[in-house]
C-alpha positions in Angstrom: -9.9 5.6 13.3 -11.6 7.0 10.7 -10.1 6.8 7.1 -10.1 9.9 7.0 -8.0 11.0 9.6 -5.5 8.5 8.7 -5.1 9.8 5.5 -4.3 13.1 7.2 -1.5 11.3 8.9 2.1 11.2 7.8 3.5 8.1 6.8 5.6 7.5 9.9 3.0 8.8 12.1 0.8 5.4 9.9 3.7 3.2 10.6 3.8 3.9 13.9 -0.1 3.4 14.5 0.3 -0.2 12.8 3.3 -0.7 15.8 1.3 0.2 18.5 -1.8 -1.5 17.1 0.0 -5.0 16.4 0.9 -4.3 20.5 -2.4 -3.8 21.5 -3.4 -6.9 19.3 -0.7 -9.2 21.3 -2.0 -8.1 24.6 -5.4 -9.2 23.3 -4.4 -12.4 22.7 -2.6 -12.6 26.5 -6.1 -11.3 27.5 -8.0 -14.1 25.6 -6.0 -17.1 26.6 -6.4 -15.9 30.3 -9.7 -15.9 29.7 -10.2 -12.1 30.9 -11.0 -10.5 27.6 -14.0 -8.4 27.9 -14.7 -6.9 24.3 -13.7 -9.6 21.8 -15.3 -7.4 19.2 -12.3 -4.9 20.4 -9.8 -7.3 18.0 -11.9 -7.6 14.9 -11.9 -3.6 15.0 -7.8 -3.3 15.5 -7.5 -6.0 12.5 -9.6 -3.7 10.3 -7.8 -0.4 11.4 -4.3 -1.6 10.8 -5.4 -3.3 7.3 -6.9 0.4 6.4 -3.3 2.0 7.9 -1.4 -0.3 5.5 -3.6 0.1 2.6 -3.6 3.9 3.0 0.6 3.7 3.1 0.3 2.1 -0.5 -1.8 4.0 -1.7 0.7 7.4 -1.0 3.5 5.6 -2.2 2.0 4.6 -5.4 0.9 8.1 -5.4 4.0 9.5 -4.8 3.5 11.6 -1.4 5.7 8.8 0.8 9.6 9.3 0.8 
C-alpha cells in the first residue's frame, strides 16, 4: 500500500493494518522455516509497510489528528 493511501486512513484503520501485517509476517516466517516460502521479498516489503504505517500514526499523533 502506498503512503498516500495510508495517510487517508484513520488511526484505527492503520492500527488494524499493522495487526494484520504482523499476522501475515508470522505466517511468512512459518513458511520460511518449513521451506515453502516462494516470495521472500514479501517479508521485506511487509516490514517496510508496517514501519510506514507506524510513522504515519506518529505523524498524526504529533499533528493532533489522533485522539
